[in-house]
FIPAVO-512648 format. One record per atom (N, C-alpha, C): x, y, z. Coordinates in steps of 0.05 Angstrom, whole numbers, plus 5000, padded with zeros to 4 digits. Layout:
{east X	north Y	up Z};
...
% end
This chain:
{east 0935	north 7403	up 9426};
{east 0939	north 7419	up 9402};
{east 0920	north 7410	up 9380};
{east 0908	north 7429	up 9366};
{east 0889	north 7422	up 9344};
{east 0903	north 7429	up 9317};
{east 0889	north 7423	up 9295};
{east 0901	north 7427	up 9269};
{east 0906	north 7457	up 9263};
{east 0889	north 7475	up 9273};
{east 0894	north 7503	up 9269};
{east 0920	north 7512	up 9282};
{east 0924	north 7502	up 9307};
{east 0948	north 7509	up 9322};
{east 0973	north 7498	up 9307};
{east 0971	north 7474	up 9297};
{east 0993	north 7461	up 9282};
{east 0999	north 7477	up 9257};
{east 0978	north 7485	up 9243};
{east 0982	north 7501	up 9218};
{east 0997	north 7527	up 9224};
{east 0988	north 7541	up 9245};
{east 1001	north 7566	up 9253};
{east 1030	north 7561	up 9260};
{east 1035	north 7540	up 9275};
{east 1063	north 7534	up 9284};
{east 1081	north 7528	up 9260};
{east 1071	north 7512	up 9241};
{east 1086	north 7506	up 9217};
{east 1091	north 7531	up 9200};
{east 1071	north 7548	up 9198};
{east 1074	north 7573	up 9182};
{east 1093	north 7594	up 9195};
{east 1099	north 7590	up 9221};
{east 1119	north 7608	up 9233};
{east 1147	north 7603	up 9223};
{east 1152	north 7578	up 9215};
{east 1178	north 7570	up 9204};
{east 1179	north 7578	up 9175};
{east 1201	north 7591	up 9168};
{east 1203	north 7602	up 9141};
{east 1223	north 7587	up 9122};
{east 1238	north 7569	up 9133};
{east 1259	north 7557	up 9116};
{east 1252	north 7529	up 9105};
{east 1229	north 7527	up 9091};
{east 1221	north 7503	up 9078};
{east 1232	north 7503	up 9050};
{east 1247	north 7482	up 9043};
{east 1260	north 7481	up 9017};
{east 1251	north 7455	up 9002};
{east 1240	north 7459	up 8978};
{east 1233	north 7437	up 8961};
{east 1256	north 7432	up 8942};
{east 1265	north 7408	up 8940};
{east 1288	north 7401	up 8922};
{east 1280	north 7408	up 8893};
{east 1300	north 7414	up 8877};
{east 1296	north 7419	up 8849};
{east 1315	north 7403	up 8832};
{east 1320	north 7379	up 8840};
{east 1339	north 7361	up 8826};
{east 1328	north 7352	up 8799};
{east 1301	north 7350	up 8797};
{east 1288	north 7339	up 8773};
{east 1274	north 7362	up 8758};
{east 1270	north 7357	up 8732};
{east 1254	north 7375	up 8716};
{east 1224	north 7371	up 8722};
{east 1217	north 7349	up 8735};
{east 1189	north 7343	up 8741};
{east 1183	north 7352	up 8769};
{east 1165	north 7371	up 8772};
{east 1158	north 7382	up 8798};
{east 1146	north 7361	up 8817};
{east 1132	north 7342	up 8806};
{east 1120	north 7320	up 8823};
{east 1142	north 7304	up 8835};
{east 1163	north 7298	up 8821};
{east 1185	north 7283	up 8831};
{east 1199	north 7298	up 8853};
{east 1203	north 7324	up 8849};
{east 1215	north 7341	up 8869};
{east 1199	north 7342	up 8895};
{east 1172	north 7343	up 8892};
{east 1154	north 7343	up 8915};
{east 1157	north 7317	up 8930};
{east 1156	north 7295	up 8916};
{east 1159	north 7269	up 8929};
{east 1186	north 7266	up 8943};
{east 1207	north 7275	up 8930};
{east 1234	north 7273	up 8941};
{east 1236	north 7290	up 8966};
{east 1221	north 7311	up 8968};
{east 1223	north 7329	up 8991};
{east 1206	north 7321	up 9015};
{east 1187	north 7303	up 9010};
{east 1168	north 7295	up 9032};
{east 1181	north 7284	up 9057};
{east 1201	north 7267	up 9054};
{east 1214	north 7255	up 9078};
{east 1227	north 7277	up 9095};
{east 1241	north 7296	up 9082};
{east 1254	north 7317	up 9098};
{east 1233	north 7335	up 9111};
{east 1211	north 7341	up 9097};
{east 1190	north 7357	up 9108};
{east 1178	north 7343	up 9132};
{east 1173	north 7317	up 9130};
{east 1161	north 7302	up 9152};
{east 1179	north 7302	up 9177};
{east 1205	north 7299	up 9173};
{east 1225	north 7300	up 9195};
{east 1224	north 7327	up 9208};
{east 1224	north 7348	up 9192};
{east 1223	north 7375	up 9203};
{east 1197	north 7381	up 9218};
{east 1175	north 7372	up 9206};
{east 1149	north 7376	up 9219};
{east 1148	north 7362	up 9246};
{east 1159	north 7337	up 9247};
{east 1160	north 7322	up 9272};
{east 1178	north 7336	up 9293};
{east 1197	north 7352	up 9285};
{east 1214	north 7367	up 9304};
{east 1198	north 7391	up 9315};
{east 1182	north 7403	up 9298};
{east 1166	north 7426	up 9306};
{east 1142	north 7418	up 9323};
{east 1128	north 7397	up 9314};
{east 1104	north 7387	up 9328};
{east 1109	north 7358	up 9335};
{east 1113	north 7353	up 9361};
{east 1118	north 7325	up 9369};
{east 1095	north 7307	up 9361};
{east 1100	north 7285	up 9347};
{east 1079	north 7268	up 9337};
{east 1069	north 7248	up 9358};
{east 1046	north 7236	up 9354};
{east 1036	north 7215	up 9371};
{east 1052	north 7190	up 9367};
{east 1061	north 7186	up 9342};
{east 1080	north 7164	up 9335};
{east 1095	north 7172	up 9310};
{east 1117	north 7158	up 9305};
{east 1133	north 7163	up 9282};
{east 1128	north 7143	up 9260};
{east 1129	north 7153	up 9236};
{east 1128	north 7135	up 9212};
{east 1152	north 7117	up 9212};
{east 1148	north 7091	up 9208};
{east 1170	north 7072	up 9210};
{east 1178	north 7060	up 9183};
{east 1160	north 7062	up 9163};
{east 1167	north 7051	up 9137};
{east 1156	north 7069	up 9115};
{east 1166	north 7066	up 9091};
{east 1159	north 7084	up 9069};
{east 1130	north 7082	up 9060};
{east 1118	north 7058	up 9059};
{east 1091	north 7055	up 9049};
{east 1071	north 7053	up 9072};
{east 1074	north 7069	up 9092};
{east 1056	north 7069	up 9115};
{east 1030	north 7082	up 9108};
{east 1010	north 7078	up 9125};
{east 0983	north 7088	up 9119};
{east 0982	north 7118	up 9117};
{east 0997	north 7132	up 9133};
{east 0998	north 7162	up 9133};
{east 1027	north 7171	up 9133};
{east 1031	north 7196	up 9124};
{east 1057	north 7208	up 9124};
{east 1065	north 7217	up 9152};
{east 1045	north 7227	up 9167};
{east 1050	north 7238	up 9193};
{east 1029	north 7228	up 9213};
{east 1035	north 7229	up 9238};
{east 1016	north 7221	up 9259};
{east 1016	north 7243	up 9281};
{east 1008	north 7267	up 9273};
{east 1008	north 7290	up 9292};
{east 0984	north 7288	up 9311};
{east 0961	north 7281	up 9300};
{east 0937	north 7278	up 9316};
{east 0925	north 7250	up 9311};
{east 0917	north 7245	up 9286};
{east 0903	north 7220	up 9280};
{east 0911	north 7208	up 9254};
{east 0933	north 7216	up 9243};
{east 0942	north 7206	up 9217};
{east 0936	north 7227	up 9195};
{east 0957	north 7238	up 9183};
{east 0954	north 7258	up 9163};
{east 0972	north 7253	up 9139};
{east 0964	north 7262	up 9116};
{east 0981	north 7260	up 9092};
{east 0991	north 7287	up 9084};
{east 1017	north 7288	up 9076};
{east 1029	north 7313	up 9067};
{east 1028	north 7314	up 9037};
{east 1021	north 7337	up 9026};
{east 1021	north 7342	up 8998};
{east 1035	north 7368	up 8992};
{east 1057	north 7366	up 8978};
{east 1073	north 7390	up 8970};
{east 1065	north 7397	up 8942};
{east 1052	north 7420	up 8938};
{east 1038	north 7425	up 8913};
{east 1042	north 7453	up 8902};
{east 1037	north 7455	up 8876};
{east 1033	north 7481	up 8864};
{east 1004	north 7488	up 8869};
{east 0997	north 7513	up 8873};
{east 0970	north 7519	up 8883};
{east 0947	north 7511	up 8865};
{east 0950	north 7509	up 8839};
{east 0928	north 7502	up 8821};
{east 0929	north 7474	up 8810};
{east 0949	north 7458	up 8819};
{east 0952	north 7431	up 8809};
{east 0938	north 7411	up 8826};
{east 0926	north 7391	up 8814};
{east 0914	north 7369	up 8829};
{east 0936	north 7348	up 8834};
{east 0934	north 7335	up 8857};
{east 0953	north 7314	up 8865};
{east 0938	north 7290	up 8875};
{east 0949	north 7266	up 8870};
{east 0937	north 7242	up 8880};
{east 0935	north 7243	up 8910};
{east 0911	north 7237	up 8921};
{east 0907	north 7240	up 8949};
{east 0896	north 7214	up 8962};
{east 0873	north 7205	up 8954};
{east 0860	north 7183	up 8968};
{east 0856	north 7159	up 8949};
{east 0867	north 7136	up 8956};
{east 0863	north 7113	up 8939};
{east 0835	north 7101	up 8943};
{east 0827	north 7083	up 8926};
{east 0800	north 7071	up 8927};
{east 0797	north 7056	up 8954};
{east 0817	north 7041	up 8963};
{east 0815	north 7026	up 8988};
{east 0813	north 7045	up 9012};
{east 0828	north 7067	up 9012};
{east 0826	north 7087	up 9034};
{east 0798	north 7100	up 9033};
{east 0788	north 7106	up 9010};
{east 0761	north 7118	up 9007};
{east 0740	north 7099	up 9018};
{east 0743	north 7073	up 9012};
{east 0724	north 7053	up 9022};
{east 0726	north 7051	up 9052};
{east 0750	north 7051	up 9063};
{east 0752	north 7049	up 9093};
{east 0740	north 7073	up 9107};
{east 0740	north 7096	up 9094};
{east 0727	north 7120	up 9106};
{east 0697	north 7115	up 9110};
{east 0685	north 7098	up 9093};
{east 0657	north 7092	up 9093};
{east 0650	north 7066	up 9108};
{east 0669	north 7057	up 9125};
{east 0664	north 7033	up 9140};
{east 0663	north 7008	up 9123};
{east 0677	north 7009	up 9100};
{east 0678	north 6986	up 9082};
{east 0707	north 6975	up 9083};
{east 0709	north 6949	up 9086};
{east 0735	north 6936	up 9087};
{east 0741	north 6922	up 9060};
{east 0766	north 6914	up 9057};
{east 0774	north 6900	up 9033};
{east 0798	north 6912	up 9020};
{east 0811	north 6896	up 9003};
{east 0836	north 6905	up 8990};
{east 0834	north 6902	up 8960};
{east 0811	north 6893	up 8949};
{east 0808	north 6891	up 8921};
{east 0778	north 6895	up 8914};
{east 0772	north 6896	up 8888};
{east 0744	north 6902	up 8880};
{east 0724	north 6883	up 8892};
{east 0730	north 6857	up 8891};
{east 0711	north 6836	up 8901};
{east 0706	north 6839	up 8931};
{east 0728	north 6841	up 8947};
{east 0724	north 6843	up 8976};
{east 0711	north 6869	up 8984};
{east 0717	north 6891	up 8970};
{east 0704	north 6917	up 8976};
{east 0675	north 6916	up 8968};
{east 0668	north 6903	up 8945};
{east 0640	north 6901	up 8937};
{east 0624	north 6884	up 8957};
{east 0636	north 6862	up 8967};
{east 0622	north 6846	up 8987};
{east 0618	north 6861	up 9013};
{east 0638	north 6876	up 9021};
{east 0635	north 6891	up 9046};
{east 0614	north 6914	up 9042};
{east 0615	north 6927	up 9019};
{east 0595	north 6948	up 9013};
{east 0567	north 6937	up 9015};
{east 0562	north 6914	up 9003};
{east 0535	north 6902	up 9004};
{east 0527	north 6896	up 9032};
{east 0545	north 6884	up 9048};
{east 0540	north 6877	up 9076};
{east 0534	north 6902	up 9092};
{east 0550	north 6923	up 9089};
{east 0546	north 6947	up 9105};
{east 0521	north 6962	up 9097};
{east 0515	north 6962	up 9071};
{east 0491	north 6975	up 9061};
{east 0466	north 6961	up 9072};
{east 0466	north 6934	up 9070};
{east 0442	north 6918	up 9079};
{east 0438	north 6921	up 9109};
{east 0460	north 6922	up 9124};
{east 0457	north 6925	up 9154};
{east 0456	north 6953	up 9163};
{east 0454	north 6972	up 9144};
{east 0452	north 7001	up 9150};
{east 0476	north 7011	up 9166};
{east 0499	north 7000	up 9161};
{east 0524	north 7009	up 9175};
{east 0543	north 7024	up 9156};
{east 0532	north 7031	up 9133};
{east 0548	north 7046	up 9114};
{east 0547	north 7075	up 9123};
{east 0569	north 7085	up 9134};
{east 0571	north 7113	up 9143};
{east 0599	north 7122	up 9143};
{east 0603	north 7148	up 9147};
{east 0630	north 7160	up 9147};
{east 0641	north 7155	up 9175};
{east 0662	north 7139	up 9177};
{east 0674	north 7132	up 9203};
{east 0700	north 7147	up 9207};
{east 0712	north 7157	up 9186};
{east 0737	north 7172	up 9189};
{east 0740	north 7192	up 9166};
{east 0749	north 7215	up 9173};
{east 0755	north 7235	up 9152};
{east 0784	north 7232	up 9145};
{east 0793	north 7246	up 9124};
{east 0820	north 7244	up 9114};
{east 0833	north 7271	up 9115};
{east 0853	north 7274	up 9132};
{east 0866	north 7300	up 9136};
{east 0890	north 7303	up 9119};
{east 0891	north 7326	up 9105};
{east 0913	north 7332	up 9087};
{east 0928	north 7357	up 9097};
{east 0954	north 7355	up 9097};
{east 0971	north 7378	up 9103};
{east 0983	north 7387	up 9077};
{east 0972	north 7408	up 9066};
{east 0982	north 7419	up 9041};
{east 1005	north 7439	up 9046};
{east 1025	north 7437	up 9030};
{east 1046	north 7458	up 9030};
{east 1047	north 7470	up 9002};
{east 1043	north 7496	up 9000};
{east 1043	north 7510	up 8975};
{east 1071	north 7518	up 8967};
{east 1081	north 7507	up 8945};
{east 1108	north 7514	up 8936};
{east 1112	north 7544	up 8930};
{east 1091	north 7556	up 8921};
{east 1092	north 7585	up 8913};
{east 1094	north 7603	up 8937};
{east 1076	north 7599	up 8956};
{east 1074	north 7617	up 8979};
{east 1091	north 7608	up 9003};
{east 1100	north 7583	up 9003};
{east 1115	north 7570	up 9025};
{east 1098	north 7570	up 9050};
{east 1072	north 7565	up 9047};
{east 1053	north 7565	up 9070};
{east 1039	north 7538	up 9071};
{east 1031	north 7530	up 9095};
{east 1016	north 7506	up 9099};
{east 0986	north 7512	up 9102};
{east 0970	north 7493	up 9094};
{east 0941	north 7493	up 9098};
{east 0933	north 7465	up 9106};
{east 0921	north 7462	up 9129};
{east 0912	north 7436	up 9139};
{east 0882	north 7435	up 9138};
{east 0871	north 7414	up 9125};
{east 0842	north 7411	up 9124};
{east 0835	north 7382	up 9119};
{east 0811	north 7375	up 9123};
{east 0802	north 7348	up 9117};
{east 0790	north 7347	up 9089};
{east 0788	north 7323	up 9078};
{east 0776	north 7320	up 9051};
{east 0748	north 7331	up 9051};
{east 0733	north 7328	up 9072};
{east 0705	north 7337	up 9072};
{east 0703	north 7368	up 9076};
{east 0725	north 7381	up 9082};
{east 0725	north 7410	up 9084};
{east 0732	north 7424	up 9057};
{east 0741	north 7408	up 9038};
{east 0749	north 7419	up 9012};
{east 0725	north 7428	up 8996};
{east 0727	north 7451	up 8982};
{east 0706	north 7458	up 8963};
{east 0706	north 7437	up 8941};
{east 0683	north 7433	up 8929};
{east 0679	north 7412	up 8909};
{east 0698	north 7417	up 8884};
{east 0704	north 7442	up 8878};
{east 0722	north 7448	up 8856};
{east 0751	north 7441	up 8862};
{east 0757	north 7433	up 8886};
{east 0784	north 7424	up 8894};
{east 0787	north 7394	up 8896};
{east 0766	north 7380	up 8887};
{east 0766	north 7351	up 8888};
{east 0758	north 7340	up 8860};
{east 0772	north 7320	up 8851};
{east 0765	north 7307	up 8826};
{east 0770	north 7277	up 8828};
{east 0755	north 7262	up 8812};
{east 0757	north 7233	up 8812};
{east 0772	north 7225	up 8787};
{east 0794	north 7211	up 8791};
{east 0810	north 7201	up 8769};
{east 0809	north 7171	up 8769};
{east 0800	north 7158	up 8748};
{east 0796	north 7129	up 8748};
{east 0822	north 7114	up 8752};
{east 0845	north 7126	up 8746};
{east 0871	north 7113	up 8750};
{east 0882	north 7117	up 8778};
{east 0876	north 7140	up 8790};
{east 0889	north 7147	up 8815};
{east 0871	north 7152	up 8839};
{east 0846	north 7146	up 8836};
{east 0827	north 7151	up 8858};
{east 0820	north 7180	up 8860};
{east 0821	north 7191	up 8884};
{east 0812	north 7219	up 8889};
{east 0837	north 7237	up 8888};
{east 0835	north 7258	up 8872};
{east 0856	north 7278	up 8870};
{east 0845	north 7304	up 8882};
{east 0863	north 7319	up 8895};
{east 0855	north 7344	up 8907};
{east 0875	north 7366	up 8900};
{east 0866	north 7391	up 8904};
{east 0885	north 7413	up 8902};
{east 0881	north 7431	up 8926};
{east 0902	north 7446	up 8932};
{east 0902	north 7463	up 8956};
{east 0880	north 7484	up 8954};
{east 0863	north 7486	up 8974};
{east 0840	north 7505	up 8973};
{east 0848	north 7533	up 8982};
{east 0834	north 7552	up 8972};
{east 0837	north 7580	up 8982};
{east 0820	north 7584	up 9006};
{east 0800	north 7567	up 9010};
{east 0782	north 7568	up 9033};
{east 0771	north 7540	up 9038};
{east 0759	north 7537	up 9061};
{east 0747	north 7511	up 9067};
{east 0716	north 7514	up 9069};
{east 0703	north 7491	up 9070};
{east 0673	north 7491	up 9070};
{east 0664	north 7475	up 9094};
{east 0644	north 7486	up 9108};
{east 0632	north 7471	up 9130};
{east 0610	north 7453	up 9118};
{east 0610	north 7428	up 9126};
{east 0589	north 7409	up 9118};
{east 0579	north 7395	up 9143};
{east 0553	north 7389	up 9143};
{east 0541	north 7374	up 9165};
{east 0551	north 7345	up 9162};
{east 0546	north 7328	up 9182};
{east 0554	north 7300	up 9181};
{east 0541	north 7286	up 9157};
{east 0515	north 7292	up 9152};
{east 0502	north 7278	up 9129};
{east 0514	north 7289	up 9103};
{east 0521	north 7314	up 9101};
{east 0533	north 7325	up 9077};
{east 0561	north 7313	up 9072};
{east 0576	north 7309	up 9094};
{east 0602	north 7296	up 9092};
{east 0599	north 7268	up 9081};
{east 0580	north 7253	up 9092};
{east 0576	north 7225	up 9082};
{east 0568	north 7226	up 9053};
{east 0550	north 7243	up 9045};
{east 0541	north 7245	up 9017};
{east 0564	north 7252	up 8999};
{east 0582	north 7270	up 9007};
{east 0605	north 7276	up 8991};
{east 0623	north 7252	up 8987};
{east 0630	north 7238	up 9008};
{east 0649	north 7216	up 9006};
{east 0636	north 7192	up 8991};
{east 0610	north 7187	up 8998};
{east 0596	north 7165	up 8984};
{east 0594	north 7172	up 8954};
{east 0588	north 7197	up 8948};
{east 0586	north 7205	up 8920};
{east 0613	north 7202	up 8905};
{east 0635	north 7208	up 8918};
{east 0661	north 7204	up 8906};
{east 0667	north 7175	up 8901};
{east 0659	north 7158	up 8921};
{east 0662	north 7129	up 8919};
{east 0647	north 7118	up 8894};
{east 0622	north 7127	up 8892};
{east 0605	north 7118	up 8869};
{east 0616	north 7128	up 8842};
{east 0624	north 7153	up 8842};
{east 0636	north 7165	up 8818};
{east 0661	north 7150	up 8809};
{east 0677	north 7142	up 8828};
{east 0701	north 7127	up 8821};
{east 0694	north 7100	up 8809};
{east 0675	north 7086	up 8822};
{east 0666	north 7060	up 8811};
{east 0655	north 7063	up 8783};
{east 0639	north 7084	up 8778};
{east 0629	north 7089	up 8751};
{east 0651	north 7093	up 8731};
{east 0670	north 7111	up 8738};
{east 0691	north 7118	up 8719};
{east 0711	north 7095	up 8715};
{east 0717	north 7080	up 8737};
{east 0738	north 7059	up 8735};
{east 0727	north 7032	up 8725};
{east 0702	north 7026	up 8733};
{east 0692	north 6999	up 8728};
{east 0667	north 6998	up 8709};
{east 0646	north 7012	up 8718};
{east 0620	north 7008	up 8704};
{east 0620	north 7020	up 8676};
{east 0629	north 7045	up 8672};
{east 0628	north 7057	up 8645};
{east 0646	north 7042	up 8625};
{east 0671	north 7036	up 8633};
{east 0688	north 7020	up 8614};
{east 0676	north 6993	up 8608};
{east 0663	north 6980	up 8628};
{east 0651	north 6954	up 8623};
{east 0628	north 6956	up 8603};
{east 0612	north 6978	up 8605};
{east 0590	north 6982	up 8586};
{east 0601	north 6987	up 8558};
{east 0623	north 7002	up 8556};
{east 0635	north 7006	up 8530};
{east 0644	north 6980	up 8518};
{east 0657	north 6963	up 8534};
{east 0666	north 6937	up 8524};
{east 0643	north 6919	up 8517};
{east 0622	north 6920	up 8533};
{east 0598	north 6904	up 8528};
{east 0586	north 6912	up 8500};
{east 0584	north 6938	up 8496};
{east 0573	north 6947	up 8470};
{east 0591	north 6939	up 8446};
{east 0617	north 6941	up 8451};
{east 0636	north 6935	up 8430};
{east 0636	north 6904	up 8423};
{east 0636	north 6888	up 8444};
{east 0637	north 6859	up 8440};
{east 0610	north 6848	up 8431};
{east 0589	north 6856	up 8444};
{east 0562	north 6845	up 8439};
{east 0545	north 6861	up 8420};
{east 0554	north 6884	up 8412};
{east 0538	north 6902	up 8395};
{east 0538	north 6895	up 8366};
% end
């Protein structure tokens, strides 16, 4: 089974309910994710089951996927800095270790896209699923947030990119995050303190 087949199978089911216990739609989405994952695993048998709350992915239907329950025009937190780094064959859990790995991989010419990031979007408005990878999203559906890493919104269409274009997209997002989170604030402080 491929992602297109899974998407069609999930969209055949019509009784998806997002809780409305909170005034905050984001809270309702997060509260609904566990039930959605259980139901998805009943419809599409997974390769393995999620065993703890803070696991690497929400689902393991093919190769690890994250579920996002969204309003169609809203951005949602999607990929953390460490996950973005691991997509580029960079290891580490903090700025220093990621920087050391980046230097090593760049010098040895091993900096490349080793894994894409698959997102299962569920649109609260249409009650429909859309499955795509981060590198298939149009650029206007991706933004870099210095506090939350990469944020995405549900696309109306997907984009085909070559392998080199996929790498350039992810590497560009990685660099943009570093600029927004680390370099630009550091320059501002440098000017403030030393200016």
